[in-house]
N, C-alpha and C positions, 0 to 999 in steps of 0.2 A: 225434663219438666222443671219448671221454676219452683223455688221454695214455696211451701204452702201445705195445707192439710190435704192428704190424699187418702181415699178409702175405696176399697172394692165394695161393690154392692153384694151383700150376702146372698140374697135371692134376686135373680134377674127381675127387674121391674119392667113390665110392659109399658111402652110409651109410644107417643106419636111425635116424630121429630120433623122439623122443618129443615130440609136441605136447600141451601141457597146456591143456585146455579146461574150461569150467565143467561140461560133461557128463561129464568124465573124461579120462584120458590116452589118446592115440591114437598108435600106432606107424605110421610111414610111410616108404616107400623114398624116398630123396632123394640129392642130391649136396652135398658141402661145397664152398662157393665161396671162403670167406675164414676166416682164423683171427685172433683178437685176444687178446693177453695183457696185462692191466693191470699197472701198477706194483706193485699189491698181490698179484699172482700169480693173480688171477681170470682165467679163460679162457672165451672165447665163440667160437662158430662161426656163420657165416652160411650157411644152407642154402636151397636152392631149394624152393619150395612150389608144387605143382600141385594146388591144391584150390580149387574155386569159392567156398568159404566164407571164404577168406583173400584180401583185396584186394591184398596185396603179392605180388610174385613171389618174394621171399626174406625170411626172418626170422632174427634173431639169437637163439641159444639158448645156455644154459650148455653148455660142451663135454661135460660128463658126460651130456647128453641126446642125444648123437649118437655112435653106435658104427659102426665099419666094417661094411659089408655083406658 
């Protein structure tokens, strides 16, 4: 992870995330696990993924791609 402010989310926040795939964007219900803000102001969130097509249990997304549920 690049330098920047990193924080675990104390209570999992329910969210709706946009997963961008080659076949199009998909909205999915999820939880935000972590937040990261870079020195340049860029913001990312790590969200849980429960999708058999995704090998990872969580992915990093632009913060704008995750909205509170």
